Kinemage of the C-alpha trace (Angstrom):
@kinemage 1
@onewidth
@group {chain A} dominant
@subgroup {mainchain}
@vectorlist {calphas} color= white
{ca met a 1} P 21.678 -29.574 8.493
{ca asn a 2} L 19.225 -30.981 5.879
{ca leu a 3} L 15.507 -30.204 6.099
{ca leu a 4} L 14.429 -33.548 7.286
{ca ala a 5} L 16.880 -33.373 10.144
{ca leu a 6} L 15.826 -29.861 11.057
{ca arg a 7} L 12.164 -30.944 11.015
{ca glu a 8} L 12.968 -34.110 13.246
{ca lys a 9} L 14.860 -31.598 15.809
{ca asn a 10} L 11.946 -29.197 15.885
{ca thr a 11} L 9.474 -32.044 16.511
{ca asp a 12} L 11.660 -33.226 19.370
{ca asp a 13} L 11.788 -29.871 21.023
{ca val a 14} L 8.054 -29.434 20.837
{ca leu a 15} L 7.516 -32.843 22.380
{ca lys a 16} L 10.099 -31.975 25.171
{ca lys a 17} L 8.233 -28.738 25.786
{ca arg a 18} L 4.893 -30.435 25.946
{ca phe a 19} L 6.302 -32.994 28.373
{ca ile a 20} L 7.782 -30.344 30.584
{ca gln a 21} L 4.502 -28.538 30.579
{ca lys a 22} L 2.623 -31.847 31.521
{ca val a 23} L 4.869 -32.574 34.213
{ca leu a 24} L 4.761 -29.107 35.774
{ca asn a 25} L 0.832 -28.998 35.520
{ca glu a 26} L 0.572 -32.271 37.056
{ca gln a 27} L 2.946 -31.749 39.950
{ca gly a 28} L 1.595 -28.305 40.611
{ca ser a 29} L -1.954 -29.748 40.780
{ca asp a 30} L -0.638 -32.524 43.260
{ca met a 31} L 1.086 -29.661 45.352
{ca leu a 32} L -2.165 -27.782 45.701
{ca lys a 33} L -4.049 -30.664 46.522
{ca ala a 34} L -1.545 -31.808 49.142
{ca gln a 35} L -1.400 -28.370 50.504
{ca asn a 36} L -5.322 -28.064 50.872
{ca asp a 37} L -5.489 -31.578 52.332
{ca ala a 38} L -2.908 -30.679 55.018
{ca met a 39} L -4.669 -27.495 55.869
{ca arg a 40} L -7.977 -29.331 55.969
{ca asn a 41} L -6.600 -32.132 58.274
{ca arg a 42} L -5.120 -29.483 60.566
{ca gly a 43} L -8.298 -27.629 61.057
{ca phe a 44} L -8.027 -24.554 58.892
{ca thr a 45} L -11.529 -23.654 58.109
{ca thr a 46} L -11.243 -19.965 56.943
{ca gly a 47} L -11.663 -19.871 53.161
{ca gly a 48} L -8.951 -17.347 52.778
{ca phe a 49} L -6.316 -19.890 53.446
{ca tyr a 50} L -7.448 -21.832 50.489
{ca asp a 51} L -6.510 -18.779 48.123
{ca asn a 52} L -3.516 -20.513 46.269
{ca ser a 53} L -3.068 -21.274 42.629
{ca ile a 54} L -0.436 -22.429 40.074
{ca asn a 55} L 0.489 -20.972 36.882
{ca val a 56} L 2.760 -22.630 34.228
{ca gln a 57} L 4.202 -20.647 31.719
{ca ala a 58} L 7.468 -20.780 29.516
{ca asn a 59} L 8.525 -23.958 31.338
{ca thr a 60} L 8.117 -22.376 34.760
{ca leu a 61} L 5.916 -23.441 37.558
{ca gln a 62} L 4.636 -20.575 39.769
{ca leu a 63} L 3.082 -21.265 43.077
{ca asp a 64} L 0.923 -18.269 44.128
{ca ile a 65} L 0.188 -18.632 47.863
{ca leu a 66} L -0.526 -16.262 50.646
{ca lys a 67} L 2.279 -14.926 52.922
{ca leu a 68} L 0.376 -16.155 55.865
{ca his a 69} L 1.046 -19.787 54.592
{ca arg a 70} L 4.793 -19.203 55.247
{ca phe a 71} L 4.052 -17.584 58.691
{ca val a 72} L 2.001 -20.565 59.765
{ca asp a 73} L 4.650 -23.066 58.539
{ca met a 74} L 7.242 -21.520 60.814
{ca ser a 75} L 8.090 -23.112 64.191
{ca thr a 76} L 9.614 -19.961 65.908
{ca arg a 77} L 9.186 -16.265 65.332
{ca glu a 78} L 11.412 -13.439 66.497
{ca ser a 79} L 9.900 -10.309 68.066
{ca ser a 80} L 11.358 -7.432 70.015
{ca thr a 81} L 11.130 -9.561 73.066
{ca gly a 82} L 13.238 -12.477 71.701
{ca lys a 83} L 12.528 -15.761 69.781
{ca his a 84} L 9.222 -17.555 70.590
{ca lys a 85} L 8.473 -21.031 69.954
{ca lys a 86} L 4.980 -21.633 68.458
{ca lys a 87} L 2.899 -24.359 67.013
{ca ser a 88} L 3.875 -25.006 63.453
{ca his a 89} L 1.625 -26.291 60.848
{ca pro a 90} L 3.902 -27.874 57.888
{ca ile a 91} L 1.570 -26.558 54.926
{ca tyr a 92} L 4.296 -25.145 52.754
{ca asn a 93} L 8.036 -26.131 52.992
{ca arg a 94} L 7.482 -29.720 53.422
{ca ile a 95} L 4.999 -29.950 50.621
{ca val a 96} L 6.860 -27.756 48.197
{ca phe a 97} L 10.119 -29.257 48.644
{ca gly a 98} L 8.837 -32.812 48.697
{ca his a 99} L 7.230 -32.017 45.225
{ca leu a 100} L 10.560 -30.550 44.037
{ca ser a 101} L 12.371 -33.805 44.009
{ca asn a 102} L 9.295 -35.399 42.060
{ca ile a 103} L 9.745 -32.729 39.529
{ca val a 104} L 13.290 -33.089 39.049
{ca asn a 105} L 13.051 -36.957 38.788
{ca asp a 106} L 10.303 -36.818 36.242
{ca leu a 107} L 12.096 -34.128 34.165
{ca ser a 108} L 15.410 -36.013 34.456
{ca phe a 109} L 14.341 -39.547 33.921
{ca gly a 110} L 10.744 -39.535 32.506
{ca phe a 111} L 11.307 -38.418 29.011
{ca ser a 112} L 11.518 -41.880 27.658
{ca asp a 113} L 10.768 -43.351 24.276
{ca thr a 114} L 7.391 -44.608 25.478
{ca ile a 115} L 6.357 -41.143 26.594
{ca ile a 116} L 7.739 -39.714 23.153
{ca gln a 117} L 5.453 -42.199 21.482
{ca glu a 118} L 2.346 -41.366 23.595
{ca leu a 119} L 2.970 -37.482 22.666
{ca lys a 120} L 3.404 -38.288 19.024
{ca gln a 121} L 0.040 -40.261 19.085
{ca leu a 122} L -1.631 -37.382 20.823
{ca glu a 123} L -0.271 -34.999 18.306
{ca asn a 124} L -1.529 -37.103 15.494
{ca asn a 125} L -4.986 -37.446 17.111
{ca phe a 126} L -5.572 -33.625 16.769
């Protein structure tokens, strides 16, 4: 592989990584916003419920939430006396798995020639 081809391949790899970072940051922020909106609409007033954050590193999106969020999302719970139905508040599963398909679609089909040109222009502006 000659030097020019290697340089072009490295540029494409950098652009792909930037695109992945961009998609994960956008979708992660949208996830947090949707989760906070759902909690606000359902009457969650305790500030501790809003202790959630995202972290994007090495092409990985990490959503940090409280275990309580998962518990509130469940519609039944099991105890020593059996299975109990309870009111569920869909503040985790529906939101996370709903955004998961957006992430897959954006990463699968979003890296188009127009996006590549936009990323190259951003790179040239710095």
